[in-house]
C-alpha positions, -999 to +999 in steps of 0.1 A: -017+442+179-040+438+148-070+448+169-053+480+179-043+488+143-079+483+133-092+506+160-067+533+149-077+529+113-114+532+122-106+563+143-087+578+114-116+571+090-141+587+114-120+618+118-115+621+081-152+618+074-160+644+101-134+668+087-147+663+051-182+671+063-171+702+082-150+716+053-180+710+029-202+732+052-175+759+054-171+760+016-209+762+012-210+791+036-183+809+017-202+803-015-232+820+001-210+850+012-192+854-021-220+873-040-221+898-012-184+904-017-189+906-055-172+873-061-186+847-085-178+813-070-191+796-101-160+807-119-139+784-098-147+747-105-126+735-075-148+755-051-179+741-066-165+706-062-155+712-026-190+724-018-206+691-028-211+663-003-194+631-012-209+598+000-183+576+017-199+546+001-191+559-034-155+564-024-153+528-010-168+515-042-141+533-063-114+519-041-128+484-044-130+488-082-094+499-083-082+470-061-102+444-081-088+459-113-053+455-101-059+420-088-073+410-123-044+426-142-017+404-155+014+403-134+043+424-145+071+403-157+106+412-146+131+414-174+166+404-169+192+429-179+210+419-211 
């Protein structure tokens, strides 16, 4: 059961990475087309961000940092109602 879940998670990851890569290429193409349509894509920060490739390793590092930060944080204490 766990092996099947791992395979599905790996498949989901691969599909997500492929989708991200393809969307980045489409946005880059649109940014090239924009000046011909008298649109300045530099005015939209989100478009600029979407056109840049993101290394999966950097995302994993951020996730690991977040998880280790939560593991090192003091445990929340439950308060009894008064």
